[in-house]
N, C-alpha and C positions, 0 to 999 in steps of 0.2 A: 832213413839211414840211421844207424846208431853211432853212437860216440864212443871214443877210445876211452877206456877207463883204467885206474891204477890197477897194478897187477893183483892187488889184494882182493879185489872183487871186480870181474869184468863181465859185461854182456855184450854180444855183437849187434851191430847194426841191423581326405575323403577316402574312405579306404583306398588308397591308391597303390600303384606298384611298389613304391617304397615301403610303405607299411606291410604289404603282403610280403615283400621279400624279407623285412626284418622278422616277421613271424617265421617264416621258412627257415631262417638262418638259426633261430633259437631251436627249432624242432630238429633240425640237423645236429646241432651240438647236444641235444638231450638224446638223441639215439646213438651217437657216436660212443664207442667204448673208450675207457681210460687208456691213455698212452703208457708204454711200459718201456722204460729206459734201462737197459742193462748192458754189460759188457759181453763181448762176443768170443774172446780168447779161450782157448783151452789150454791145459797143461803143456801139451807139445809145442803149443807156439811160444810158451815161455822157456821150454828147455832149448829151443833153437837158439836163443838169445843168450844162453850161458854155456860156457864150456868147463872142461876139466880145471880145477877139481871140485866144483861146485854141483849141487845136487838139488833138483827142483822137487819140492814135495807136493803132496795133495793140497789143493784148494782147502783152507779152513772151513768147517761148518758154521762157526759163529761169526765169522767176518770175511767178506770175499777177498782174500789175499792168498798168494802163494808164498809160503816160507822157501827160504834158499839156505842150505846148509852146506858147510865146507868139509870135504874129506879131509883136510888138514887139521881141522879142530873137532875131531869126534867127541861127541857128548857135549859140546859147547852151545847146542841149539842152534837156531837159525842166526845166520850172519847178515841177513837182509830179508826184506819182504817186498814182493812185487804185486801190483794191483792196478786195476782199471779206475781212473778217476770217475767215471760215469755210475759206478757201483756205490761209490761212497759219497760223492759231492756232485750231482747232476745239476749243476747250477745252469739255467737256461742262457743261452747266447742271445745275441742281438735278434736273431731270426726265430728264437723260441725253441730251439732243439739244442740240448748240451753237446758241447764239445767232448771229446773223450781222449784221454792221454794214458800211456802206460808210464807208471810211475815206480821207481825203485829207491829205497832207502836203505841204508845200513843200520846197524844196531845202536849206533851212536845219534842217529837221526839226521845224518847227512844224506843229501840227494846224490844217488849213484848216476840216475839218468832219468829224462823225462822224454818220451816219444809221443809224437802226434799219431793217434790211430784214426780218428774221424772229426770232421767238422762240417758245419753248414753255414758259417757265417759268409754273408753276402760279399764281403770285401775280399775274401780269401778264395772264392770258388772261381772257376772257369779260367784257370791260368792258360790253357791252350787257345782260350778265344779272348784274351787281352786283359783278364783280371790280374790282381796283384799275385794270385796264386798262393799256395801254402808253404813255400820255401822260407818266406820271411817268418812266418808262424813256427816253423820247425827251428830255425835260427834263435828265435825268441826263447822257446823252451829249453833249448841246448845250454842256456846260461845257468839253469839251476843246478848242474853238475857241480858237486864240490861244496855247495852251499848247505846250511844246516836249517831244520825246521824251526829252531829256537830264534833266528835272526828275525828282525823286523825287516820288511821288503818294501822297497821304494821303486816305482817304475819311472825311469827319467824320460822326459819328453825332450831333451837337449841332445846335442851330439857328443855324448861322453864317450863313446868308443869302447865301453867296458864289456869285451866279449871274452875274458879271460876266465869267468866263471868263478873268480875269487871276490870276496868282499872288498869294496874299493874306499870305504871310509873307517876312519879310526874308532867311530863309535859302534861298529859292528853291523850297521845297516847294510843290508845287501842292496845294491843298486842294479837293477835290470835296464837294459836299453829298451825303450818302447819302439812302436811302429807308427810312424806318421799315417794318418787317415784311418788308424784302426785302434785308437786310443781306448774306446770303450770295449772292444773285443779282448785286447791284452789284459786289461783289468779283470775281465771275468775269467780269463784263463788263469791269471795269477791267483784268484780267489779260489777256483776249482781245485788247483793243484794243492795249494796250501791247506784247504779244508780236507781234502782226501787224506794227504799225508798227516795231517794233524790227528785225524780219527784213528789212523793205524798206530801213530806213535804213543797215544794215549792208551790204547788198549792193548798193545804188544810190547812197548818199550819203557812203559811205566812213567811216561811224561806226563806233567800236571795239566790240568785243563786249562785251556788258553785263558789269561786273566786279562781283564780290561784295564788294569792299572798303568799299562805302558812299561817304561824303562825303569830300572831299579832304582830305589831311593839313594840318595847321596848324604852321607854323613855331613851335618853342618859343624866344620871347624871352628867356627866363630861362637859356639854356643859352649859355655862352660859355667857350671852352677855346683860349687862345692857342696857335697851331701855326704851324710853318713850312711854306713852300711845298713842300719836298720830302715832309714828312709828309703833307700834303694830297693829294699825288699818290698817295702810298701807300695811305692810307685811304679814298680815293675822293671827297674833298670836291671835288677838281678832277679832270675828266675829260681825258684825253689821247689823241690819236691820231696816229701818226707814219705817213707813207707815203713810201716812197723812190720814185725815178724808175723803177726796175724794176716795182715793184708797180703803178704808174699805167699803165705801159705794158701790163702783163699786163690791165688792166682794159679797156682799149681794143682787146685783141687780137681780130682777126675783124671789126672794124668799118673804115669809111672813115677814121677817125682814128689807125688803127695807124701807127706808124712816122713820124708827122708832127712829133714833138718830137725835133729833132736833139740837143738837150742831154741828154735823158733817155736817148738811146740811146748817148751818148758817155760818160756818167757814170752807169750804172745804180744804183750804190750811194748815190749822194748823195741828200739829203733834198729831196723834193718838196713836202710840205706838214706841218706840224707844228701840230695843232689843239689848242686848249684851251677848256675850259667850266668855269664855277663858278657856283652858284646864290647870289646875293648877299643875298636877303632873310634867310638864315640868319645870325645875327650873327657866329658863329664864322668862317664862310667870308668874309663881307662886310667885316669888320673886319681880317682877315688879308690880303686882296687889296688893299683900298682904303686902309687906315688908318683910325684912329678918326675923325679931323676929316672926311675926304673921305666916310667911310661915312655919318656924321650929315647931311652935305650932301646927298648923294645920296638918302637916305630922306626928307629933308624936302621935296626936289625931286619926289619920288614921291608927289604928294598923290592920284592916282587908285589907288594900291596895286597898281601892276602887278607881276607876277612878272619880276624882274630877273635877268640872266645876265650875267657877264663872258665875252665870247667873244674869243679872240685867235688869232694864227697867227705861225708863223714859217716859214722855208723860201722855196721859189721862189713859191709860190702863196698870195697873202693872201685873206683871207675877203671883201674888197671889192675891187671893181675900180678903175681910174683914175677912171672917170666916175660913181663911187657918189655918190648925193646923200644927205648926212646928214639923219637923221630920217625916212628911208623904209626898207622893207624892202630887204635885200640880195638880188640875184638870184641870189648864189651860196649862200646859206643858207637852210635850211628845218628847222623843228622839227616832230615828231610825237610822239604818245604813243597807243599801242594803236591804231596805224593811221590815226589822226585827224591831220591837219595844221592847224597852228596859225599864227595871223598873228604872225610874229616881226619886231618892228619896231625900227630902231635908234633910240635915245634922243637922238640927237644930242649925245653926251656921249663925249669920249675921256679916260678916266681915267688919271691918274698913279699906276700900279700900285706899290704898296707892296712887294708880294712877287711875283715871278715871273721868268721868264727875261728875259735883258737883250736878246736877238737878235730881238725881235718885229718884223714888219712890219705889224701891224694889231693894234689893242687897242681894243674898244668895249664899250659898253653895249646890250644888246637887251633888249626887253620883250615880255611877252604880256599882254594885257588880263585883268584879274581875272575877268571874266565868261566867259571862254573854257573854262572846265570843266576846265582842267588840273589835274594833281594833283602837285605839286612833290615830294611824298614818295616818289613810285614812279617806275620808269624811264621815261626819254624818250629819243628819238633826235634827233641833230643831224646834218643831212646837208649836205655840201659838194659842190656841183655843179662839175664840171671839164668845160670845152668846148673842143674842138678843131676847127680849120677845116682843110680841105683844098681847095686851090685859092686863086687870088687875085682872079680877077674875079668870079665869082659862087661863093663858097666853099661847100662843103658842111659844115654844122656838126653836130658829133657830141658829144652830152652823156653823162657818166656821173657817177654819185653815189658818194661814200665816206662812209660812216656811222660816227659816233662815239655809242655807247651810254653814257648818263651815268645814275646814280642816286646821290644823295647819301646819307650815312649816316643810318640810321633814326633814330638817337639825336638828331638834330637837329629831330625832327618829333613832334608829337603826332597819333596816328592815331584820330579819332573812330569809335566803333563804327559798323559798316554798318547799313543799315536792315533791319529784319527782314523775312523773306519775307511777303508779303501775307497768307497763310494765318495766320502767326504773330502778325501784327498783328490778325487777327479774333479769335485766342486771347486776346490781351492785353486787347482791348476788351471781351470777355466773361468776364473773370477773376473777377469778383463772382458772375456766375451760375454759373460753373464751380465755384467754392468752395462755394456754397450747395448746388447740386445734387449735388456730390461728397460732401460731408458727409451729405446725405440718403441717398444711396445707401450710405454706410459703415453709417450707422444701420439701414437697412433689411436689409443683409448681416447684421449682428450679431443682430438680431431673427429673421431667418429662419434662421440657423444654428444658434440655441438658442431655439426658438419656445414651449417649454413654459412658462416663466415669463409671458411675454405673453399666452399663450393661455388659462392656467389659469383666471383670473378673466374671466367673460363682459364684465363691465362695463370692465374694464382693456383687453381685447383690442378692445371697440367703440370706446372713446375713441381709442386709438392708431390704429386702422384708419381711423376717419372724418377724424381729424386729418391723417394721412398722405394721405389721398384728397384731402382739401381742398389740401393742399400741391401734390399732383400737377395738381389741376385748375387752381388759381388761378396758381402760379408757373411749374410746367413748362409748361402749356399756353397760358395767356393771356400770361404775363409773359415767360418765356424762349423762347416759340415753339418747344418741344422735343417736339411731338407727332409721333412717328415715323409714316411712312405707307409704304404699298405703293409710292409713287412712288418712294422711295429704292431700292427693290429693282428696279423695272423700269427706272429710269434706270441703275442699275448694269449691268444686263443690256446695255442699248443702248451704254454706254460701253464695255464689255469686248468686245462683239461687234464694234465698230468699231475694234478694237486700240488702244484708249486706256487708261490708268490710272485710278485712282479718287481722284487727287488734289484734285478739286473737293470731296470730302466734307470735305477739311480746312477748308474755309471755313465749316462749320456745327459748331462745337466742341461745343455742347450736345447735338445729336443724336448727334454721333460718340460722345461720353461715354455716352450712354444705349445706343447700338448696341453698344459694347464691353461695358459692364456685362451687358446683356441676353444677349449671345453666351456670356459666362462663366456667366451664371445657367442657361443651358440644361443645362450639364452637371451642375450641383448639384441643381436643382429642377425643371427642365423649363420649359413655356411660361408657367406661372402666375405668376412673378415680374413680368413686364412687363404681361401682361393683366390680372392683379389688382391690381398696386400702381402701375405707372408709366404706363398709358396714360390721358392726360386725358380722352379720350372715354368710355373704360370708366368712369373716375371719375365723369363727369358722368351716365352712365346709372345708376350705382349711387345718386347722390343722388336723381335722379328716381324711381327705384324706392322708396327709403325714403319720399320724400314721397307717392308714390301709396298706399303702405301707411298713412300717417297719414291720408290723405284717405279711405281705405276704397275706392279704385278697384277695381273687379272685376277678379279675376286670371283670365287666360286659362290653361287647363288643356290641355296637349298630352300625348298618350300617349308614354312614354319611347322606345318603338320608333320611333315616328314622329318624335319629336324627333330621335333619332340619325340617322335618314335625312336629316333636314333640315339637319343639320350638314355634310353634304358638299356643300351649295350654296355655302359659303365656299370649299371647294376647287375647286368649278367656277368660281368668280369669279376666283380666283387664277390658275387655268389660262388663262382667257381673257385676263387681263391680260398675262400672261407671253408668251402666244402673240401678242398685239397688239403688245407691245413688239418682238418679234422680227420680225415679218412686216408689221405695218401700224402703224409708230410713231406717225402723225398721229392715227389713229383711238384708239390706245392712250392718248393725252393725255385725250381726252374719256372714255373709259370709266373712267379713274381717278376720275372724279367719283362713282362708286359709294361712295366714302368720303366722308363729310360732314366731314371733318377741316379742309379749308380753309375752309369755311364757318363751323364753330364756332370755331376758334382763330386761323388766319392772318388772317382778315378778320374776326373777332369778331362773327359773325352779322350783320355789314353786308353783305348781298347782296340781290340781287332775289329776288322771292318764289318762283320755281320751285325754287331751291336752298335757301332758307330753309324752304320748306315740307317739303322732303324730308327736312332734318335735324329738323326738329321732328316729322315723321311717324315718324321712327325713334326719337325719345325717348319719343313717345306709345306706340309699340310696347314699348318697354322698361318704360312704366309699367304695361302691361297683362301682359308675360311678360318676366321678369327677363333683363335684357341681351339683348335679342332680336338687336339688330345684332351684338354680339360673337359670339353662339353661331350664327348661320345665315348671316350675310352678309359678315362682315369678311375680306377677302382677306388683311390683313395679319396677322389671328388665325390664318388657315389656315397661312401662313408659319411664324408662331411655334409652331404645332403640330408643323409638320415639324422645326423647329429643336429642338423640345422632346424629339425621339426621340434627341437625344444624351445625355440624362439617364442617369447612372451609378448613382444610389441610389434605392431606394424609401424616401423620407424621411418619409413618413407611416406611423406605427406602426400594426399591426393586430394582433389577437388571434384565436385559434381560434374564440372565439364571434362574431366579427364578421360578421353575415350569417347565422349559423347558430347561433342564429336572430335574433341582435339586429339590428335595423334603425334604432336611435336615430341614427347619422351619416348614413345614407342619407336620413332623414328631414328633417335640419337642413340638408343640402347643397342649397343653391337652385340649383346648376349641374348637378345629375344626375350627377355625377361619381363616385357611389359605386355600384357594381353591387349586385344583389340579394345576391349571394354574399359581399359585404363587400370584394372588391377595389377598388382605386381606378383610375380611368380618367384617368391623369396628363394625357392630350391635353385632357381637358376640365376639369381642375382649374384653378381661379383662385386658388389659395393664399391663400383666406380664413381659414384656421387654425381654423375651427370645428370641424372634425372632431378636430383636435389637441388643443383644450380640452377637447372632450367625452371624449375618451380619457384624459386625465390627471386629470380632475375626479371624485372619488369621490361627488359629488352628481348627476353627469349621466350617467356610464358605467353602464349597465344591469348589465353582467357584475359590475363592482366593487360595485355596490350589493347585488347578489344574494349575492355571497360575504360582503360584511361583514354581512348579515343573519343568515347562517348562522355567523357567529363567524370566519370564515376571511378571510384577506387574499390579494388576487390581485395577482401581480407585475405591476408597471406597466413 
């Protein structure tokens, strides 16, 4: 549904199976073609969104936008531009597919409206089946209307209630209400909309390239250093440009205006124009140019806090013509910064210059509105237009510009720090979660690096493990929304296949931290670190299994040989999802629901009955067979097992007696990760440390107990 807009412009609403699978996946990626993301709307679709008196023109050839003209402003050019964000900024979403928005901006760079056209974000899908739906996303993008591209944007995670579409802060920052449980997605939305609109504004509205300097520099009122005019010329406080007759003649060479200035031809070395500019708001410059008394009077008069410049000229060509009207812009002068022209208006004030050349032919104050977005502490350009006429009855006019580049000394300004990148703002917003999860990961790494102490006492290990799994379930899973998912893998495949980077992953810092830690843990311990300690759904299954044992729920027995064959099902699920991501992206989004993670954590079990029933059925299966989903169905677990093949160490100690004949560790391992011969199947190990504790405990390790009975010790 479209938003109601102002009347000025309105639109209507061994080589084993794992290794063979990995090779097959790479082959599938190599055979698949590149994804093409492009808009789907036609001109007729845009016309339906606009009414009289606006006319939608054909899409431009050089930029995928539709210009919109007004019949009330004939000859004024486009009054707006409409475009699909996916054509200009196809930033991959969480699932790997870019969202698409129809964006409309006017010629001042203000958003007229932003409409959701399509999205594949897991958190916003399946509204009819209990998901969040896309209504919240539509409400979010509705907030852009009335805001300007030039504004910095901040996504609020608090209950600000700012749905008015107007800037809520005096510093001009546009505050947008975020969406809980979708912070990563809305930041990607914001980046997509701003990037797409910025490209159009720079290409069609003359906006400057987005700078990284942040907010405008502020004049340091406390800095005053008395200087003379000559010194100000030398240190750049006053800008100067001298142009001779010969130089101006060269500018007009090859035009109708060449050779029309007899004086310039007769005296080529004489001065044509001598142009001066100084920024008066800086006390050091203003007081030196105007004198103390006049400077105070000018600043009292400047109650609108405009940026003021002293602009003067000497020579044959003054900055104002004879018919110049004080208080109006001078047709001969123009000011720009970063390619954007500013309204430079005479302040109807001809100052008595305290310091400056004596032969000036014009000396005036000009100002730029404080809201114009200019940065006085950075370079700007002052352009003087020179016009020549050829002929007397109906003369041909030819104009050329000469440019004076001006940049006051940086010592006169304070430069506020620039706004952090959007992804860095996401990291700052999650700094508490990152600190807590980071400390937990450090603790886990220390325990796993030296597991003997924690595992030696069965009760100590049980307390630590249950406590950490409780943290994983409650904090990482439900609070921090840090459940890793196969969606991150399939999304990365789609993104890379389309030739884009993985920058969107920076918007989910907790997940990225877990991914980084898990990747390192592959080398040290294999797949068990994540699956056994850091997976919230795995922790939930573990607690369900413990509860089932307390309630004496009957346990399902599956022969080890059959169970191992069933484990290949998760590899099959992974292969199907990877293949779908490569060849059938839209179907892949649905197939990803084989994971119950979105139901259990992203939406907190708040979904309609099919998804809720599926998640509960998996938990019930885990109550009867320990970690049923993890061992037989989980595609993420299959990916973790493949990653676990990077493991460099056999970190679980074994003795010659292990398996020959001792089967104690194999009996206590609930994951069937210990072979009858005593070897550990690290691909199946969830790193519960039970076998580590048994190995080091003289009261549980059978070979050690037998040797002690015989009065001998067995090296540990």
